[in-house]
N, C-alpha and C positions, 0 to 999 in steps of 0.2 A: 458500684454494686447495683444490680438491677432490682427494681421494686417487684416484689412478688406478693400477690394478694389472692385470697381465696374468697369466692363468692358462692353462696348457696341460693338456689332459686327453686320454686315449686311451680310446676305446670301440669296441666291435664291434657292428655292426648288420647283420643279414642282409636283403638286398633282392632282389626278384625281377627277373631279367633281363626286358627287354621281350618277348622271344620266349616265355619261360615264362609270363609274365602273360597274354599273348594266348592261349596254349594252354589255360590254366586257364579263361579267360573262355569259350572255345569249348566246353570240356568241360561247363561249368555251364549254358550257354545252353539254353533250350528250343528245340524244333524251329523254331517260328515266329521266335523271336529270332535263331536261327542263320541262318535264311533271309534275314533282314534284314541281318545282319552280312555274309553272303556277297554279297548284292546291293550293299551299300555298297562292299565290296572290289572288285567288278567295275567299279563306276563310278569309283572313285578310283585303282585300280591298272591302268594300260593293258596291262600284260604278262600279265594273267590272261584266259583265254578260257573260256567255258562251252560244253562240247562235249556236253551232255546229249542234245540232240536228234539229234546226229550219231552217237550210239552205239546200235546195235541191241540190244535186250534179248534177241533170239533168237540172238545169236552164241554158238557153243559155246566151251568153255574153251580148246580148241586154238587157235582163231582169236584169242581174247583174248590168249593167251600170245604168239602171233606178233606181234600188234600191239604188245604191251608191249615185246617184244624189238626191234622195229623202232624204236619211240620211243627206247629206250635207245641204240641204235646211232646214231640221228640226233642225240641229245644229245651223244654222244661225238664225233661228227664236227664239230659246231658248236663245242664247247669246244676241240677241236684247232685249228679255224680261228681262234678268238679268240687262242689261245696263239701261233700262228704269225703273228698280226697281219695276216691277209689283208685286202686292201681289197675293198670291195663297192660297187657303184654303186647310187645311189638315184634314183628317178624323182620327178616332181612330186607324184604321188599319195602316194608314201612321205613326202614332206615334209608333206603335209596330215595324214597319219595321226599324225605326230609331235606335232601340236598337241594330240592327245588326252592327251599327257603332263601337260598343265596343267589338265585338267578335274578338278573336285573337287565331290562332293556329300556333305554331312554328314547322317547319319541321326539321328533323335531318340534320346535316351538312355533306356535301360530303367531300371526301379527298381533292379534288382540292380547294374547298372553304376554308377548314381549312388551307391549305398551303398558299393560296392567302391572307387570313387575316393576317397571320404571316408576309408575304412578305410586305404588306402595312404598317405594324407597324415597319418595320425595318429601315425606314428613308433613303432608298436608292435613288440615283439619277435616272433619267428617263431611262438611258441606261441600268444600272444594273437591274432595275425593269423589263424592257422589256425582258432581258435575263432570269430573274427568271420566268416570265410568260411562256416563250417559253419552259423552262424545265418542269414546272408544267403541261403544256398541253401534255407532253409526258411521264408522270408517270402513270403506269397502276394501276389496282385495288389492286394489292398486295403491291403497294408502291415502285416498282422498276422503274428505268429509262429505258424505252424501247429501246432507241436509243443511240448509241455512241455519245459523245459530238462532235467529229470531223464531223460526218455525219449531226448532227443538225446544226452545223455552216455552212456547205455547203448548207443545205436546206433553212435556214433562212437568211443567210448573216450576222448574228451576229458574231463578232470576237471571236475566240476561247478563248482568255484570259478573256473576259467578261463572257462567259459561264462557264469557270472554276471557276471564282470568285463567280458567282451566285450559282453554284452547291455546292461549299464549304459551303455557307451560308445555302442553303436548307437542307443540310445534318446535320446541327445543329438544325433544327426545330424539333418540336414534330410531330409524335411519333419518338422515337429513331430508327435508322436504315433506315430512309426514304431516297429515291432518290439514293440508291445504284444501280449499274448495275445488280446485281444478289443477290442470297441468300448469297453467300460467302462474298460479300462486305457488305451486310447488317449486318451480324453477327459481322464482324470486327467493324463496326461503333457502334453497340450496346455495345460491350465490351469497346471500347474507351470511349464512353459516361459514362460508369459506372466506369471509372478509373481503368480498368483491362488490360491495354495495356502491362504490364510487368509480365503477369501471364502465367502459363502453358496452361490455356484455350485459351489465345490469340495465342500462338505459334501453338497449335493444329489446330485452325481455319485457321490460315494463311498457314500452310504447310502440314497438315495431315488430312484434312477434308474427303478426299476419304477413307483413312485408318480408320478413325473414323466411317464412315458409314458402313464399313465392319467389325467393331469391332476388328480390329487388334491391340489390346491394348499392347501386348508384343513388337511388332515392334515399336510402337510409344514410349513406355517407354524406349526402348533401344536407340532410336534416340535422345530422349530428356535427357537421363541420369537421369531418375527418375523411380519410381516404378509403377507397374501395378495398384496398389491401387490408386495412385495419378491420373493416367490417367482416371480410372473409376470415380473418384470424379469430375474430370474436365468434363467428358462426361455428368455427371448429371447436372452440371451447364450450359453447353452449350445447353442441352435439354430444359432449362428454358427460353432461348432466343426466341424472336418472329420471326418465319419464314415468317410471313405474316403481316408486320408492317402497311400496309394500310387497312387491313381487317375490322377494327372497324369503318371505315369511309365509307364503302360501303352502302350509304343511301338507294339504291334501294333494297338491299338484294336479288337480283334476277339476275342470270347470263344471262337472256334473252337479246338478242341484237335486237334492232329495227333499220331497215335501214332508212336513211334519203332521199336517192335518188335511183331511178331505172334507169338503162340504158337499153333502148329497141329500137326496130326498128319501124320507122313510116311506113306509107302506101307506101312510095317510097323506102323502104329498107335502109334508112339512120339511123344511131344511134343517138338517142336524149336522153337527161336527163329529168327526171320527179321527182318532189318532191313527196314523199309518204304522207307527212303531217300526218304520223302516230303519235298518241298520241299528236297531235297539235290542241287544241281547237281553235275555232274562237271567239275572244273576242270583246266586245264593251263596251262603257260607258253607264250605265243605265240612261234612260230618267228620271226615278223617282228622281235620285239624282241630275241630271242637273237642274230639276225644283226646287228642294229643295234649291239649292244655291240662286235662285232668290226670295225666299220667305222671306218677311219681318217679318213673324211670327216666323221663326226659330231663335234660339239664335245665336248671332254673332259668338261665339266660335265654334258652330256646323257647321255653314256655312263655316268658315275658314278651319275646319278639312275636310269638304267635298271637298273644292277646292283643298286642298293638295292631297287628295286621287284621285281626277279626274286627276290631273297633273301627279301623279305617274302611274295611269292606262294608260294614253295616252303614257307616256314614254315606258311602257312595251309593248304596242301594236306596237309602232314604232320599238322598238328593235327586237321584234319577226319577223316583216316583213323584216327588214334589214338582220337579221340572215338567213332567208330562201333565200332571194335574193342572198346573198353572197355565200352560200353553192351551190346553183344551178349554179351560174356563174362559180365557181371553177369546178364543175362537167362537165360543157360544155367545159371548157378548157382541162380537162382530156380527154374527147372524142376526141377533136381536136388533142391532142398530142400523143394519144395512139391508133391509128386505128389498128395497127397490133396486139396488145394485144386483142382488142375486137373480132377480127376475129380468131386468132390462139391460144390465151391463154397466161398464165403467162410467158412462156419463151421468149415471144416477147415484154415484157415490156421494154421500152427504158428509159435510165437515164433522170430524170426530177427533177428540183429543185423548191422550193417554190419561189425563186427569179424570175424565169422565169414567173410563173403564176402571181405573184404580179405585175411585170412590165406591163404585158399585161392588167391587170384589173385596174391598177392605184391604187393599194393597197400597204401597207407595208408588208414585208415578215412575220412579226410577226402576222399580222392580218390573213394571210392565215394559219399560224401555229395554231392559236387559232380556226379558222373555221373548220379545218379538224380533230382536236383532238377529239377522241372518236366518230367520225362520221363513218357511214358504208354505203356502196353503193352496190346495187345488180347489178352484171354484167352478161353478157352471160356465164361467167365461175364461177359463184357463188358469195357468199357474201364476200366482202373485206373491210378492213379499208381504208378510203380515203387516209390516210397518206402513205399507202403502195405504192401508185403511185409515191411518191416522194423519189427518191433514186439516189445515185451516181451509177456508173457502170464501165464497161470495154468495150474496143473496141476489137472486134474479128479480127482475121487475115485477114478476107475478107472485113474489113472496116466497118462492121455493129456495132451497139452499143447494149449491153445487160446490164440490170440493175442488182443490187444485188439480187433482187427477182428472176430474170431469172436464175442467177447462182445457187441460192438455189433450184430452181425447177429442174435444171439439176442434181444437186447432189442427190435430192430426187429420180429422175428417175433412176440414176445409182444404188442407194442402193436398190431400189425396186426389181431390177432384179439380184442382186448379189447372189452368192452361199452362203448358210448358213454355209457350212463347211469351206469355204475360203472367208470370208468377205473382202471387200476392205479396205485397210488402207488409211489414209488421203493422203499419198504420191501417192498411186495408183489412188485415185480419182482425184488428181491434174493432174496426167499424162493423165488420160482419158479425162478430160476437155480440156487439151492442144490439144489433138488430134481432139477435136471438134472446135478448134479455139479460146478457151477461156483460156488465160494464167492467172492462179490463183496460188498463193503460197500455200504450204502445210498448213501453219499457218492460212491462210485465209479460207481454206477448213475446218479446225478444228473449227474455229469460227462459220461458217455457219452451220456445222453439229450440234454443240451445240444449236444453235438457232432453229434448227429443232427438238430438243429433241431426237437426235439419239446418242446412246452410241458409244464409240470407238470400233474398230474392235475386240479387244480381248474379249470384253464383249458381242459382237453380235455373236460370234462363237458358232456353235452348234456341239455337239459331238455325236449326235444320228443320226441313219440312215445313 
C-alpha cells in the first residue's frame, strides 16, 4: 500500500491586478503597438468611442475646459439617473446596436506580449519578474537583447545577478533563440534547445562562424578533424536555424517608426518637448451605453456586461493618459540633462542613467525602462530612440563626460575619413580617440565598431585605385 501524506504550506506571492498589468502593457507598448491595442479595444468594447475627428485642434483652452466641465456634468447626471433607477425607452435601432456587444476581433500578439505572458506564467517573485520585464523591454524586433546586461543594470538599478537569472529564464522561452545578444548567441541557444550541444554543428557555430560564412569548409574540416562532406552537412543544418527568432511576432508587419515626442524651440528659443499623439485616438465612453446601464428594460446580464465594459474602457483611457504624461515628463528631463547634445549633436551626449530620471520624477527605474522601450523622439539632430539617451560613458582628460553614444559617434567620424587603402585598425582607432582625450581600450573599440555594423580593417581594405 502506497504511503499517502498531506502537507499544508503557507506562502506569499505578489501578483499584478489585471488593471495594473494592462496599464504596464500600455506603458511599454510602442506607438504602433499601442495603436493596434486601441484599435482592438474599439472593436471588442462597444462602450468606447473614438472622437478624434470630432475634436478641433484649433479649440482654445477655455473652450476645452468648458467641454470637459460639460462632460463631467453629463456623467454626473447619468450616474444619478442610474442610482435613481430611472427607466428609459429603447427603439428597434437601439436593439440593433446592442448586438454590437457580442462582436469580438482578436489582434495578433506582439513579441513583447508573447514573452510577458510566459513571464507571468513562470511563478516568479516580484523582483525577478521586474528584472524580466526590464529585459523584455530591451528586446528588439529580431528577438535579440539590444543592450549588455551590465549596462541595463546601471540604467535601471536592478542588481546584475537578478538580471542574469531572469535572462537565463527568458532564453528558455518560446521561440527558441530569443533574448540572445546577437545572431551568434541565438544560433547557439537554438542548437542547445534542440539537444545538439555535442555536435559538429555546435562547434562550428561557436568557433568557426566567420569561416562558415566564407565557405572555408576545408579549413574548418582540418581544425575539427572531420571531412569536408561532414562540414557541408553541418552547414546545411545550420542554415535551417532561425536567424530572426522574433520575426513571427512583429504584429505591425511594418518597419515604419512613429515618433512619440518632438523636441523643438519655443518663441523664446528654449527647447521644449511636445507629444506628437501620432496614431493616438481620443477615446470616451459612449453615452448610449451609459444610459443602457440605467435601463430597467434591459436584461440584468446585459447591464452587468455593459458595466464591466465601461469599467475596462475607463481603465484604458486612464492608462493612455498616464502613459502620455510619463513619456512627456521623461522627455522634459532629457532636455534638462542634455542641453549640449541639443545644440551640438550626438558627440555631446553626457552619461545618464534611468535611476537619475526615476529619482527626479518619483518613479521606479523599471517604470522609466518600460516607458522608453520602443519609443522614439525627434530631436534637432534627427530621430532617436529615447533609450539612446540613457548610457554610461567616460570622462575625458579635460574633465568632461562623454557617453557611449558619443564614443560611437567619434569612431564613426574617424572611419568616415579613413583611407580606403589603409583603413584604421581597432588599435589605431583607440590611439586616435586617446589623442582626443577619450581613453578607450581596443576591445571596447571593436565592440562599438560591431554595433555600428562596420567590418574589421582587413575587410574594409580596398585594393583598387
